[in-house]
C-alpha positions in Angstrom: 90.5 86.2 -71.0 89.4 87.9 -74.3 86.2 90.1 -74.6 83.9 90.7 -77.3 83.6 94.0 -79.2 80.9 95.5 -81.3 82.5 96.3 -84.5 82.1 100.1 -83.8 83.9 99.9 -80.6 86.6 98.0 -82.0 86.9 100.7 -85.0 87.6 103.3 -82.2 89.7 100.8 -80.1 92.2 100.4 -83.5 91.6 103.6 -85.4 90.6 101.6 -88.4 87.4 102.4 -89.9 84.1 100.1 -90.0 84.5 100.6 -93.5 88.1 99.4 -93.5 87.4 96.3 -91.4 84.6 95.2 -93.2 87.0 95.4 -96.5 89.7 93.5 -94.5 87.0 90.7 -93.5 85.9 90.5 -97.1 89.3 89.8 -98.5 90.3 87.6 -95.5 92.9 89.9 -93.9 91.2 90.2 -90.7 88.0 88.4 -89.7 86.0 89.3 -87.1 85.4 86.7 -84.1 81.9 86.1 -84.9 79.1 87.4 -87.4 75.7 87.4 -86.5 73.7 85.2 -89.0 70.4 87.0 -88.6 71.8 90.8 -88.6 75.2 90.3 -90.2 76.3 92.6 -87.3 80.5 91.9 -86.7 82.3 91.3 -83.4 85.9 91.6 -83.0 87.9 90.1 -79.6 90.2 92.3 -77.5 92.9 89.7 -78.7 92.4 90.8 -82.1 93.4 94.5 -81.5 97.2 93.9 -81.6 96.7 92.2 -84.8 94.3 94.6 -85.9 97.3 97.7 -85.0 100.1 95.9 -86.6 98.0 95.3 -90.1 97.3 99.8 -89.6 100.8 100.3 -89.4 101.9 98.3 -92.3 99.1 99.7 -94.2 100.6 103.2 -93.2 103.8 102.2 -95.0 102.0 100.9 -98.1 102.6 97.3 -97.4 100.2 95.3 -100.0 97.5 93.4 -98.1 99.0 90.0 -99.8 101.8 90.6 -98.1 100.5 91.7 -94.7 98.5 88.6 -94.8 101.8 86.3 -95.2 103.2 88.6 -92.6 100.4 87.3 -89.9 100.7 83.9 -91.6 104.2 83.7 -91.5 105.3 80.2 -89.4 108.2 81.7 -87.5 110.0 85.0 -86.6 112.8 84.7 -88.9 110.3 84.3 -91.7 108.4 87.2 -91.0 111.0 89.4 -90.7 112.4 88.5 -94.0 109.2 89.7 -95.5 109.2 93.2 -93.5 112.7 93.6 -94.2 112.2 93.3 -98.2 109.2 95.6 -98.3 111.5 98.2 -95.9 114.2 97.6 -98.7 111.6 98.9 -101.0 110.4 101.7 -99.3 114.0 102.8 -99.1 114.4 102.1 -103.0 111.4 104.4 -103.7 112.5 107.1 -101.0 115.8 107.4 -102.7 113.9 108.1 -106.3 111.9 110.3 -104.6 114.8 112.3 -103.3 116.2 112.0 -106.6 113.2 113.5 -108.3 112.8 116.3 -106.0 116.7 117.4 -106.5 116.2 117.1 -109.7 113.2 119.1 -109.8 114.5 121.6 -107.6 117.6 122.2 -109.8 115.4 122.6 -113.2 113.5 125.5 -111.3 116.8 127.1 -109.9 118.3 126.7 -113.6 115.9 126.4 -116.4 118.7 126.6 -118.7 120.1 123.0 -118.4 123.7 122.1 -119.4 125.7 125.0 -120.9 125.5 124.6 -124.9 129.1 125.1 -124.4 129.6 121.7 -122.9 128.6 120.3 -126.5 131.0 119.6 -129.4 131.1 117.8 -132.6 132.9 114.5 -133.0 133.6 112.1 -136.0 133.1 108.3 -134.7 135.3 105.7 -136.7 134.0 102.1 -137.2 134.9 99.8 -134.0 134.7 96.3 -133.7 132.8 95.3 -130.6 131.1 92.6 -128.8 127.2 93.6 -128.6 124.0 92.5 -127.3 120.9 93.5 -129.1 117.3 93.2 -128.6 113.9 94.9 -128.6 113.2 95.9 -125.3 110.6 98.4 -123.4 111.9 101.5 -122.4 110.8 100.9 -118.8 113.0 98.1 -118.6 116.0 99.6 -120.2 118.0 100.0 -116.8 118.0 96.7 -115.5 118.5 95.2 -119.3 121.6 97.5 -119.8 123.0 96.7 -116.3 122.7 93.1 -117.1 123.9 93.3 -120.7 127.3 95.3 -119.5 127.8 92.8 -116.7 127.4 90.2 -119.7 129.9 91.8 -122.3 132.4 92.7 -119.8 132.5 88.8 -119.0 133.6 88.2 -122.6 135.7 91.2 -123.2 139.1 90.8 -121.0 140.7 93.5 -123.0 138.3 96.5 -123.9 139.4 99.1 -126.3 137.0 101.6 -125.1 133.8 102.4 -122.8 130.7 100.6 -123.2 128.2 102.1 -125.2 124.8 102.1 -126.3 122.4 102.4 -129.5 119.1 103.1 -129.3 116.4 103.5 -131.9 113.9 106.6 -132.1 111.2 104.0 -131.4 112.8 103.4 -127.9 111.8 107.2 -127.1 108.5 107.6 -129.1 106.8 104.4 -128.7 108.3 103.3 -125.2 109.5 100.0 -127.2 112.2 99.7 -129.4 115.8 98.3 -131.0 118.7 98.8 -128.1 122.2 97.5 -128.5 124.9 98.0 -125.6 128.3 97.0 -126.9 132.5 97.0 -125.8 134.6 98.0 -128.2 137.2 94.8 -128.6 141.0 95.1 -130.1 140.6 91.4 -131.2 137.9 89.1 -132.7 135.0 88.6 -130.5 134.1 85.0 -129.9 129.9 84.9 -129.9 129.0 83.5 -126.3 125.2 83.5 -125.3 123.4 86.4 -126.5 127.2 88.5 -127.2 127.9 88.4 -130.7 130.3 90.1 -133.1 129.4 93.6 -134.2 131.2 96.5 -136.4 129.7 99.6 -135.0 129.3 101.7 -138.0 131.2 105.3 -138.0 129.0 108.3 -137.3 129.0 112.3 -137.3 127.8 113.1 -133.5 127.0 116.3 -131.2 128.4 115.4 -127.9 127.4 116.3 -124.3 128.7 114.5 -121.1 125.7 114.1 -118.4 127.1 114.1 -115.1 125.4 111.4 -112.2 122.5 109.1 -112.5 121.0 108.2 -115.2 117.6 109.7 -114.2 118.4 113.3 -114.6 119.7 112.5 -118.5 116.9 114.0 -120.2 118.0 117.4 -119.5 121.4 116.5 -121.5 119.0 115.4 -124.4 117.3 118.5 -124.6 120.5 120.5 -124.4 121.5 118.8 -127.7 118.2 118.5 -129.3 118.0 122.7 -128.7 121.8 122.4 -130.3 121.4 120.4 -133.4 118.1 122.2 -134.4 119.2 125.6 -133.9 122.2 124.7 -136.2 119.9 122.8 -138.8 122.5 119.6 -137.9 120.2 116.9 -137.1 119.6 113.7 -139.4 117.9 110.4 -138.6 119.6 107.9 -137.0 119.9 106.3 -133.4 120.9 108.0 -130.6 124.4 106.5 -128.9 125.2 106.9 -125.4 129.0 106.0 -123.9 129.2 104.9 -120.4 132.6 106.6 -119.3 132.1 105.6 -115.4 128.7 103.9 -114.0 127.7 101.0 -111.8 129.9 99.1 -112.9 132.6 101.3 -112.0 131.6 103.0 -109.0 129.1 102.9 -106.4 128.8 106.7 -106.2 126.5 108.0 -108.5 127.8 111.5 -108.4 130.6 110.0 -110.4 128.8 108.6 -113.2 129.7 109.9 -116.9 127.6 109.0 -119.6 128.4 110.8 -123.2 125.5 111.4 -125.5 125.9 111.5 -128.9 123.1 112.9 -131.4 123.5 112.1 -135.0 124.9 115.1 -137.2 125.4 115.6 -140.7 128.8 117.8 -140.3 131.4 118.4 -137.6 133.8 121.0 -136.3 133.4 123.9 -133.7 130.4 125.4 -133.0 
């Protein structure tokens, strides 16, 4: 048999503050069993305590109110568990990003000099026929777009003449939106299919460095390159290039990923 509790006692029973309970009432997440029409005082029942406890734990896991409402209204256990599992997966992804960020920060504090400049070399790159996908993209969407584009290109280029690469306009870094082109060199003609078209990747003079590991730490390699070309007065206007020597399409082991970054310069040779 359910027993009625005033909002203060219900708050003590559930460890949800009166302010929080009022908010949950307003948004329709946890409505009181009764509201006095004259005083506005809210009353809950003991049968509502388990639901309140579930809500409290989901909110502690940063589950949005709309998703909690969906869990509570799920038609069966399978549907409910699918919603919960999806949120837990997002939490795990967020935890992984946090761990990567913490590790990168510790490395930055322990090794402020960053990548060794001895690892930077100069190279002349000739023109190359390639299959390519090009578009204007937001910087925040670049990672998923790049992954999808490389997969699409790999389905078209069955005999690549080199690793996948990318060409990125300065606006993409400076304004968080700009032209991006991803390509895979091809030894023969490229037949346009869907977004894929043939492109002759232009020749370039580049200062290059190889970044090891996931892409979220690539800024340190960029910083080392910028320092190098600036100190040697080599920099010229032009898009940045990246070559994906090993990435998510090759191995799930992020520690094995290798990205070669090329900064445009006006001369080549050892420094």
